[in-house]
GUPA-334982 format. One record per atom (N, C-alpha, C): residue in one letter; atom name; x, y, z. Coordinates in Angstrom, 1 decimal. Layout:
(A,CA,(X,Y,Z));
...
END
This chain:
(M,N,(-23.1,-41.8,-21.5));
(M,CA,(-22.0,-41.6,-20.6));
(M,C,(-21.5,-40.2,-20.7));
(A,N,(-21.4,-39.5,-19.6));
(A,CA,(-20.9,-38.1,-19.6));
(A,C,(-19.4,-38.0,-19.7));
(D,N,(-18.9,-37.0,-20.4));
(D,CA,(-17.5,-36.7,-20.5));
(D,C,(-17.0,-36.3,-19.2));
(E,N,(-15.7,-36.6,-18.9));
(E,CA,(-15.1,-36.2,-17.7));
(E,C,(-14.8,-34.7,-17.8));
(I,N,(-15.1,-34.0,-16.7));
(I,CA,(-14.8,-32.5,-16.7));
(I,C,(-13.3,-32.4,-16.2));
(I,N,(-12.6,-31.6,-17.1));
(I,CA,(-11.2,-31.4,-16.8));
(I,C,(-11.0,-29.9,-16.5));
(N,N,(-10.4,-29.6,-15.4));
(N,CA,(-10.1,-28.3,-15.0));
(N,C,(-8.8,-27.9,-15.6));
(R,N,(-8.9,-27.2,-16.8));
(R,CA,(-7.7,-26.8,-17.5));
(R,C,(-6.9,-25.7,-16.8));
(V,N,(-7.6,-24.9,-16.0));
(V,CA,(-6.9,-23.8,-15.3));
(V,C,(-6.0,-24.4,-14.2));
(A,N,(-6.5,-25.4,-13.5));
(A,CA,(-5.7,-26.0,-12.4));
(A,C,(-4.5,-26.8,-13.0));
(N,N,(-4.7,-27.3,-14.2));
(N,CA,(-3.6,-28.0,-14.8));
(N,C,(-2.6,-27.2,-15.6));
(S,N,(-2.9,-25.9,-15.7));
(S,CA,(-2.0,-25.0,-16.5));
(S,C,(-0.9,-24.5,-15.7));
(K,N,(0.1,-23.8,-16.3));
(K,CA,(1.2,-23.2,-15.6));
(K,C,(0.8,-21.8,-15.1));
(L,N,(-0.4,-21.4,-15.3));
(L,CA,(-0.9,-20.1,-15.0));
(L,C,(-0.7,-19.8,-13.5));
(V,N,(-0.1,-18.7,-13.2));
(V,CA,(0.1,-18.3,-11.8));
(V,C,(-0.8,-17.1,-11.5));
(T,N,(-1.6,-17.2,-10.4));
(T,CA,(-2.4,-16.1,-9.9));
(T,C,(-1.8,-15.4,-8.8));
(I,N,(-1.7,-14.1,-8.9));
(I,CA,(-1.1,-13.3,-7.8));
(I,C,(-2.3,-12.4,-7.2));
(N,N,(-2.5,-12.6,-5.9));
(N,CA,(-3.6,-11.8,-5.3));
(N,C,(-2.9,-10.8,-4.3));
(L,N,(-2.9,-9.6,-4.6));
(L,CA,(-2.3,-8.6,-3.8));
(L,C,(-2.8,-8.5,-2.4));
(E,N,(-4.0,-9.0,-2.2));
(E,CA,(-4.6,-9.1,-0.9));
(E,C,(-3.8,-10.0,0.0));
(D,N,(-3.2,-11.0,-0.6));
(D,CA,(-2.4,-12.0,0.2));
(D,C,(-1.1,-11.3,0.8));
(Y,N,(-0.7,-10.1,0.3));
(Y,CA,(0.4,-9.4,0.8));
(Y,C,(0.1,-8.3,1.8));
(Y,N,(-1.2,-8.1,2.0));
(Y,CA,(-1.7,-7.1,2.9));
(Y,C,(-1.2,-7.3,4.3));
(P,N,(-0.3,-6.3,4.8));
(P,CA,(0.3,-6.5,6.1));
(P,C,(-0.7,-6.1,7.2));
(Q,N,(-0.6,-6.9,8.3));
(Q,CA,(-1.5,-6.6,9.5));
(Q,C,(-1.0,-5.3,10.2));
(G,N,(-1.8,-4.6,10.8));
(G,CA,(-1.5,-3.4,11.6));
(G,C,(-2.6,-2.4,11.4));
(Q,N,(-2.8,-1.7,12.4));
(Q,CA,(-3.8,-0.6,12.4));
(Q,C,(-3.4,0.5,11.5));
(R,N,(-4.3,1.1,10.7));
(R,CA,(-4.0,2.2,9.9));
(R,C,(-4.7,3.4,10.6));
(V,N,(-3.9,4.5,10.7));
(V,CA,(-4.3,5.7,11.5));
(V,C,(-4.1,6.9,10.7));
(L,N,(-5.2,7.8,10.6));
(L,CA,(-5.1,9.1,10.0));
(L,C,(-4.9,10.1,11.2));
(F,N,(-3.7,10.6,11.3));
(F,CA,(-3.4,11.5,12.4));
(F,C,(-3.5,13.0,12.0));
(D,N,(-4.5,13.7,12.4));
(D,CA,(-4.8,15.0,12.0));
(D,C,(-4.2,16.0,13.1));
(I,N,(-3.3,16.9,12.6));
(I,CA,(-2.7,17.8,13.5));
(I,C,(-3.4,19.1,13.8));
(K,N,(-4.6,19.3,13.2));
(K,CA,(-5.3,20.5,13.3));
(K,C,(-5.6,20.9,14.7));
(D,N,(-5.8,19.9,15.6));
(D,CA,(-6.1,20.3,17.0));
(D,C,(-4.9,20.8,17.8));
(W,N,(-3.7,20.7,17.2));
(W,CA,(-2.5,21.2,17.8));
(W,C,(-2.2,22.6,17.3));
(L,N,(-3.0,23.2,16.4));
(L,CA,(-2.8,24.5,15.9));
(L,C,(-3.7,25.5,16.6));
(F,N,(-3.2,26.7,16.7));
(F,CA,(-4.0,27.8,17.3));
(F,C,(-5.2,28.1,16.4));
(E,N,(-6.4,28.0,17.0));
(E,CA,(-7.6,28.1,16.2));
(E,C,(-7.7,27.2,15.0));
(G,N,(-6.9,26.2,15.0));
(G,CA,(-7.0,25.2,13.9));
(G,C,(-6.2,25.6,12.7));
(F,N,(-5.6,26.8,12.7));
(F,CA,(-4.9,27.3,11.5));
(F,C,(-3.5,27.8,11.7));
(V,N,(-3.1,28.2,12.9));
(V,CA,(-1.8,28.8,13.0));
(V,C,(-0.9,27.8,13.9));
(L,N,(0.3,27.5,13.3));
(L,CA,(1.2,26.7,14.1));
(L,C,(2.1,27.6,14.9));
(R,N,(2.0,27.5,16.2));
(R,CA,(2.9,28.3,17.1));
(R,C,(3.9,27.3,17.5));
(E,N,(5.2,27.6,17.1));
(E,CA,(6.2,26.6,17.3));
(E,C,(6.4,26.1,18.7));
(K,N,(6.4,27.0,19.7));
(K,CA,(6.6,26.6,21.1));
(K,C,(5.5,25.7,21.6));
(D,N,(4.2,26.1,21.3));
(D,CA,(3.1,25.3,21.7));
(D,C,(3.0,23.9,21.0));
(F,N,(3.4,24.0,19.7));
(F,CA,(3.3,22.7,18.9));
(F,C,(4.4,21.7,19.4));
(R,N,(5.6,22.2,19.7));
(R,CA,(6.6,21.4,20.2));
(R,C,(6.3,20.8,21.5));
(A,N,(5.6,21.5,22.4));
(A,CA,(5.2,21.0,23.7));
(A,C,(4.1,19.9,23.5));
(Q,N,(3.2,20.1,22.6));
(Q,CA,(2.2,19.1,22.3));
(Q,C,(2.8,17.8,21.8));
(V,N,(3.8,17.9,20.9));
(V,CA,(4.5,16.8,20.4));
(V,C,(5.3,16.0,21.5));
(S,N,(6.0,16.8,22.3));
(S,CA,(6.8,16.1,23.3));
(S,C,(6.0,15.5,24.4));
(E,N,(4.8,16.0,24.7));
(E,CA,(4.0,15.5,25.8));
(E,C,(3.0,14.4,25.4));
(F,N,(2.9,14.2,24.1));
(F,CA,(1.9,13.2,23.5));
(F,C,(2.4,11.8,23.8));
(D,N,(1.4,10.9,24.0));
(D,CA,(1.7,9.5,24.2));
(D,C,(1.8,8.8,22.8));
(W,N,(3.0,8.6,22.3));
(W,CA,(3.2,8.1,21.0));
(W,C,(3.1,6.5,21.0));
(E,N,(3.3,6.0,22.1));
(E,CA,(3.3,4.5,22.3));
(E,C,(2.0,3.9,21.8));
(Q,N,(0.9,4.6,21.8));
(Q,CA,(-0.4,4.1,21.4));
(Q,C,(-0.4,3.7,19.9));
(Y,N,(0.7,4.1,19.2));
(Y,CA,(0.8,3.8,17.7));
(Y,C,(1.8,2.7,17.5));
(H,N,(2.0,1.9,18.5));
(H,CA,(2.9,0.7,18.4));
(H,C,(2.4,-0.2,17.3));
(D,N,(3.2,-0.5,16.3));
(D,CA,(2.9,-1.4,15.2));
(D,C,(1.8,-0.9,14.3));
(A,N,(1.6,0.4,14.3));
(A,CA,(0.5,1.0,13.4));
(A,C,(1.2,1.6,12.2));
(Y,N,(0.4,1.9,11.2));
(Y,CA,(0.8,2.6,10.0));
(Y,C,(0.1,3.9,10.1));
(V,N,(0.8,5.0,10.0));
(V,CA,(0.3,6.4,10.3));
(V,C,(0.4,7.3,9.1));
(A,N,(-0.7,7.9,8.8));
(A,CA,(-0.7,9.0,7.7));
(A,C,(-0.9,10.3,8.5));
(L,N,(0.0,11.2,8.3));
(L,CA,(-0.1,12.5,8.9));
(L,C,(-0.8,13.5,8.0));
(T,N,(-1.7,14.3,8.5));
(T,CA,(-2.5,15.2,7.7));
(T,C,(-2.9,16.4,8.5));
(C,N,(-3.4,17.4,7.8));
(C,CA,(-4.0,18.6,8.5));
(C,C,(-5.3,18.9,7.7));
(S,N,(-6.4,18.7,8.3));
(S,CA,(-7.7,18.8,7.6));
(S,C,(-8.2,20.3,7.4));
(T,N,(-7.4,21.2,8.0));
(T,CA,(-7.7,22.6,7.7));
(T,C,(-6.9,23.2,6.6));
(D,N,(-7.1,24.4,6.2));
(D,CA,(-6.3,25.0,5.2));
(D,C,(-5.0,25.7,5.7));
(A,N,(-4.6,25.2,6.8));
(A,CA,(-3.4,25.8,7.4));
(A,C,(-2.2,25.5,6.6));
(I,N,(-1.2,26.4,6.6));
(I,CA,(0.1,26.1,6.0));
(I,C,(1.0,25.5,7.0));
(I,N,(1.4,24.3,6.8));
(I,CA,(2.2,23.6,7.8));
(I,C,(3.6,23.5,7.3));
(P,N,(4.6,24.0,8.0));
(P,CA,(6.0,23.9,7.6));
(P,C,(6.4,22.4,7.6));
(G,N,(7.3,22.0,6.7));
(G,CA,(7.8,20.7,6.6));
(G,C,(8.4,20.1,7.9));
(W,N,(9.0,20.9,8.6));
(W,CA,(9.7,20.4,9.9));
(W,C,(8.6,19.9,10.9));
(A,N,(7.4,20.4,10.8));
(A,CA,(6.4,19.9,11.8));
(A,C,(6.1,18.5,11.6));
(Y,N,(5.9,18.1,10.3));
(Y,CA,(5.6,16.7,10.0));
(Y,C,(6.8,15.8,10.3));
(M,N,(8.0,16.4,10.1));
(M,CA,(9.3,15.6,10.4));
(M,C,(9.4,15.4,11.9));
(L,N,(9.1,16.4,12.6));
(L,CA,(9.2,16.3,14.1));
(L,C,(8.3,15.2,14.6));
(I,N,(7.0,15.2,14.1));
(I,CA,(6.1,14.1,14.5));
(I,C,(6.6,12.8,14.1));
(S,N,(7.1,12.7,12.9));
(S,CA,(7.5,11.4,12.4));
(S,C,(8.7,10.8,13.2));
(L,N,(9.6,11.7,13.7));
(L,CA,(10.7,11.3,14.5));
(L,C,(10.2,10.7,15.9));
(H,N,(9.1,11.3,16.4));
(H,CA,(8.5,10.8,17.6));
(H,C,(7.8,9.5,17.4));
(L,N,(7.2,9.3,16.2));
(L,CA,(6.5,8.1,15.9));
(L,C,(7.5,6.9,15.5));
(K,N,(8.7,7.2,15.1));
(K,CA,(9.6,6.2,14.5));
(K,C,(9.8,5.0,15.5));
(P,N,(10.0,5.2,16.8));
(P,CA,(10.2,4.0,17.6));
(P,C,(9.0,3.1,17.8));
(F,N,(7.8,3.6,17.3));
(F,CA,(6.6,2.8,17.5));
(F,C,(5.9,2.4,16.3));
(A,N,(5.7,3.3,15.3));
(A,CA,(5.0,3.0,14.1));
(A,C,(5.8,2.2,13.1));
(K,N,(5.1,1.4,12.3));
(K,CA,(5.7,0.6,11.3));
(K,C,(6.1,1.5,10.1));
(K,N,(5.2,2.5,9.8));
(K,CA,(5.5,3.4,8.7));
(K,C,(4.7,4.7,9.0));
(V,N,(5.3,5.8,8.5));
(V,CA,(4.7,7.2,8.6));
(V,C,(4.8,7.9,7.3));
(V,N,(3.7,8.4,6.8));
(V,CA,(3.7,9.2,5.6));
(V,C,(2.9,10.5,5.8));
(I,N,(3.1,11.4,4.9));
(I,CA,(2.2,12.6,4.9));
(I,C,(1.2,12.4,3.8));
(G,N,(-0.1,12.5,4.2));
(G,CA,(-1.2,12.3,3.2));
(G,C,(-2.4,11.6,3.8));
(D,N,(-3.2,11.0,3.0));
(D,CA,(-4.4,10.4,3.4));
(D,C,(-4.1,8.9,3.5));
(L,N,(-5.2,8.1,3.8));
(L,CA,(-5.0,6.6,4.0));
(L,C,(-4.7,5.9,2.7));
(I,N,(-5.2,6.5,1.6));
(I,CA,(-4.8,5.9,0.3));
(I,C,(-3.3,6.1,0.0));
(T,N,(-2.8,7.2,0.3));
(T,CA,(-1.4,7.5,0.1));
(T,C,(-0.6,6.5,1.0));
(L,N,(-1.1,6.3,2.2));
(L,CA,(-0.4,5.4,3.2));
(L,C,(-0.4,4.0,2.6));
(E,N,(-1.6,3.5,2.1));
(E,CA,(-1.6,2.1,1.6));
(E,C,(-0.8,2.0,0.3));
(T,N,(-0.7,3.0,-0.5));
(T,CA,(0.1,3.0,-1.7));
(T,C,(1.6,2.9,-1.3));
(S,N,(2.0,3.6,-0.3));
(S,CA,(3.4,3.6,0.2));
(S,C,(3.7,2.2,0.8));
(I,N,(2.8,1.6,1.5));
(I,CA,(3.0,0.3,2.1));
(I,C,(3.2,-0.7,0.9));
(Y,N,(2.3,-0.7,0.0));
(Y,CA,(2.4,-1.6,-1.2));
(Y,C,(3.6,-1.4,-2.0));
(Q,N,(4.1,-0.1,-2.1));
(Q,CA,(5.3,0.2,-2.9));
(Q,C,(6.5,-0.6,-2.3));
(D,N,(6.6,-0.5,-1.0));
(D,CA,(7.6,-1.2,-0.3));
(D,C,(7.5,-2.7,-0.5));
(I,N,(6.4,-3.3,-0.4));
(I,CA,(6.1,-4.7,-0.6));
(I,C,(6.5,-5.2,-2.0));
(I,N,(6.1,-4.4,-3.0));
(I,CA,(6.3,-4.8,-4.4));
(I,C,(7.8,-4.6,-4.8));
(N,N,(8.4,-3.5,-4.2));
(N,CA,(9.8,-3.3,-4.5));
(N,C,(10.7,-4.4,-4.0));
(N,N,(10.3,-5.1,-2.9));
(N,CA,(11.0,-6.1,-2.3));
(N,C,(10.6,-7.5,-2.7));
(L,N,(9.6,-7.6,-3.6));
(L,CA,(9.1,-8.8,-4.1));
(L,C,(10.1,-9.5,-5.1));
(D,N,(10.4,-10.8,-4.8));
(D,CA,(11.3,-11.5,-5.7));
(D,C,(10.5,-12.1,-6.8));
(V,N,(10.7,-11.6,-8.0));
(V,CA,(9.9,-12.1,-9.1));
(V,C,(10.5,-13.2,-9.9));
(A,N,(11.6,-13.8,-9.4));
(A,CA,(12.3,-14.8,-10.1));
(A,C,(11.4,-16.0,-10.3));
(E,N,(10.5,-16.3,-9.4));
(E,CA,(9.6,-17.5,-9.5));
(E,C,(8.6,-17.3,-10.6));
(F,N,(8.4,-16.1,-11.1));
(F,CA,(7.4,-15.8,-12.2));
(F,C,(8.1,-15.8,-13.6));
(Q,N,(9.4,-16.1,-13.7));
(Q,CA,(10.1,-16.1,-14.9));
(Q,C,(9.4,-17.0,-16.0));
(D,N,(9.1,-16.4,-17.1));
(D,CA,(8.5,-17.0,-18.3));
(D,C,(7.2,-17.8,-18.0));
(K,N,(6.4,-17.3,-17.0));
(K,CA,(5.1,-17.9,-16.7));
(K,C,(4.0,-16.9,-17.0));
(P,N,(2.8,-17.5,-17.4));
(P,CA,(1.7,-16.6,-17.6));
(P,C,(1.1,-16.3,-16.2));
(I,N,(0.8,-15.0,-16.0));
(I,CA,(0.4,-14.5,-14.7));
(I,C,(-0.9,-13.8,-14.8));
(I,N,(-1.8,-14.1,-13.8));
(I,CA,(-3.0,-13.3,-13.7));
(I,C,(-2.9,-12.5,-12.4));
(I,N,(-3.1,-11.2,-12.5));
(I,CA,(-3.2,-10.4,-11.3));
(I,C,(-4.6,-10.3,-10.9));
(K,N,(-4.9,-10.9,-9.8));
(K,CA,(-6.3,-11.0,-9.3));
(K,C,(-6.8,-9.6,-9.0));
(G,N,(-8.0,-9.3,-9.5));
(G,CA,(-8.5,-7.9,-9.4));
(G,C,(-9.4,-7.6,-8.2));
(C,N,(-10.2,-8.5,-7.7));
(C,CA,(-11.1,-8.3,-6.6));
(C,C,(-10.4,-8.5,-5.3));
(S,N,(-10.7,-7.6,-4.4));
(S,CA,(-10.1,-7.7,-3.1));
(S,C,(-11.1,-7.2,-2.0));
(K,N,(-11.0,-7.9,-0.8));
(K,CA,(-11.8,-7.5,0.3));
(K,C,(-11.1,-6.5,1.2));
(K,N,(-9.8,-6.4,1.0));
(K,CA,(-8.9,-5.5,1.8));
(K,C,(-8.6,-4.3,0.9));
(P,N,(-8.2,-3.2,1.5));
(P,CA,(-8.0,-1.9,0.8));
(P,C,(-6.7,-1.9,0.0));
(V,N,(-6.6,-2.7,-1.1));
(V,CA,(-5.5,-2.7,-1.9));
(V,C,(-5.6,-1.5,-2.8));
(P,N,(-4.6,-0.5,-2.8));
(P,CA,(-4.8,0.7,-3.7));
(P,C,(-4.6,0.3,-5.1));
(E,N,(-5.3,1.1,-6.0));
(E,CA,(-5.2,0.9,-7.4));
(E,C,(-3.8,1.0,-7.9));
(N,N,(-3.0,1.8,-7.4));
(N,CA,(-1.6,2.0,-7.8));
(N,C,(-0.8,0.7,-7.6));
(A,N,(-1.1,-0.1,-6.6));
(A,CA,(-0.4,-1.3,-6.4));
(A,C,(-0.5,-2.3,-7.6));
(Y,N,(-1.6,-2.3,-8.3));
(Y,CA,(-1.8,-3.1,-9.5));
(Y,C,(-0.8,-2.7,-10.6));
(I,N,(-0.7,-1.4,-10.7));
(I,CA,(0.2,-0.8,-11.8));
(I,C,(1.6,-1.1,-11.4));
(M,N,(2.0,-1.0,-10.1));
(M,CA,(3.4,-1.2,-9.7));
(M,C,(3.7,-2.7,-9.9));
(L,N,(2.8,-3.6,-9.6));
(L,CA,(3.0,-5.0,-9.7));
(L,C,(3.2,-5.4,-11.2));
(A,N,(2.3,-4.9,-12.0));
(A,CA,(2.4,-5.2,-13.5));
(A,C,(3.8,-4.7,-14.0));
(S,N,(4.2,-3.6,-13.6));
(S,CA,(5.5,-3.1,-14.1));
(S,C,(6.6,-3.9,-13.6));
(K,N,(6.5,-4.4,-12.4));
(K,CA,(7.6,-5.2,-11.8));
(K,C,(7.6,-6.6,-12.5));
(L,N,(6.5,-7.1,-12.9));
(L,CA,(6.4,-8.4,-13.5));
(L,C,(6.7,-8.4,-15.0));
(Q,N,(6.5,-7.3,-15.7));
(Q,CA,(6.7,-7.3,-17.1));
(Q,C,(8.0,-7.8,-17.7));
(P,N,(9.1,-7.5,-17.1));
(P,CA,(10.4,-8.0,-17.6));
(P,C,(10.6,-9.5,-17.5));
(V,N,(9.8,-10.2,-16.6));
(V,CA,(10.0,-11.6,-16.5));
(V,C,(8.9,-12.5,-16.9));
(A,N,(7.7,-11.9,-17.0));
(A,CA,(6.5,-12.7,-17.3));
(A,C,(6.4,-13.1,-18.7));
(K,N,(5.8,-14.3,-19.0));
(K,CA,(5.5,-14.7,-20.4));
(K,C,(4.3,-13.9,-20.8));
(S,N,(3.3,-13.7,-19.9));
(S,CA,(2.1,-12.9,-20.2));
(S,C,(1.6,-12.4,-18.9));
(I,N,(0.8,-11.3,-18.9));
(I,CA,(0.2,-10.7,-17.8));
(I,C,(-1.3,-10.5,-18.1));
(M,N,(-2.2,-11.0,-17.2));
(M,CA,(-3.6,-10.8,-17.4));
(M,C,(-4.1,-10.2,-16.1));
(Y,N,(-5.3,-9.7,-16.2));
(Y,CA,(-6.0,-9.1,-15.0));
(Y,C,(-7.4,-9.7,-14.8));
(G,N,(-7.7,-10.0,-13.6));
(G,CA,(-9.0,-10.6,-13.3));
(G,C,(-9.0,-11.9,-12.7));
(E,N,(-9.8,-12.8,-13.2));
(E,CA,(-9.9,-14.2,-12.7));
(E,C,(-9.6,-15.1,-13.8));
(A,N,(-9.2,-16.3,-13.5));
(A,CA,(-8.8,-17.3,-14.6));
(A,C,(-9.9,-17.5,-15.6));
(C,N,(-11.1,-17.5,-15.1));
(C,CA,(-12.3,-17.8,-16.0));
(C,C,(-12.6,-16.6,-16.9));
(S,N,(-12.2,-15.4,-16.5));
(S,CA,(-12.6,-14.2,-17.3));
(S,C,(-11.5,-13.1,-17.1));
(S,N,(-10.3,-13.4,-17.6));
(S,CA,(-9.2,-12.5,-17.4));
(S,C,(-9.1,-11.6,-18.7));
(V,N,(-8.5,-10.4,-18.5));
(V,CA,(-8.3,-9.5,-19.5));
(V,C,(-6.8,-9.5,-19.8));
(P,N,(-6.4,-9.8,-21.1));
(P,CA,(-5.0,-9.8,-21.4));
(P,C,(-4.4,-8.4,-21.4));
(L,N,(-3.2,-8.2,-20.8));
(L,CA,(-2.6,-6.9,-20.7));
(L,C,(-1.2,-6.9,-21.4));
(Y,N,(-0.5,-8.0,-21.4));
(Y,CA,(0.8,-8.0,-21.9));
(Y,C,(1.2,-9.4,-22.3));
(K,N,(1.9,-9.5,-23.5));
(K,CA,(2.4,-10.8,-23.9));
(K,C,(3.8,-10.6,-24.4));
(N,N,(4.8,-11.3,-23.8));
(N,CA,(6.1,-11.2,-24.2));
(N,C,(6.3,-11.8,-25.6));
(K,N,(6.9,-11.1,-26.5));
(K,CA,(7.1,-11.5,-27.9));
(K,C,(8.5,-12.1,-28.2));
(R,N,(9.1,-12.6,-27.2));
(R,CA,(10.5,-13.2,-27.4));
(R,C,(10.4,-14.4,-28.3));
END
């Protein structure tokens, strides 16, 4: 007679948090301003302002936008601010940088607003594998947010997790 198989993980108080579950919908766009510069390097204020005011910003409705310049041009801060103000009525978020910077900023907002009360005194596993582009910094931010309330924090899967923190209260 075979022994009954008991799923101890399913019966435990262990809580798994998958950052992929928090991934917000919306197009991610890398907006390169190099084409609005004279010869790709010089920002001429009058021409630049004309480009910004004539551009159709509505195409970025509900998008997340990372502003960048792929040339070695020196871009004054006001140029990115001007573009961001035109994007504000349409885009969900605007940052200066690459797509990784954008995703990190998105997750920073999500984790900052995360109510961790439900994780009080519980063992937590932060799931590591993701099919969506969860930035590495999000894992660090989540662990830091959970540390004051968690009984323990592990990383990975329930069957093969790596212990990171154990509350010694």
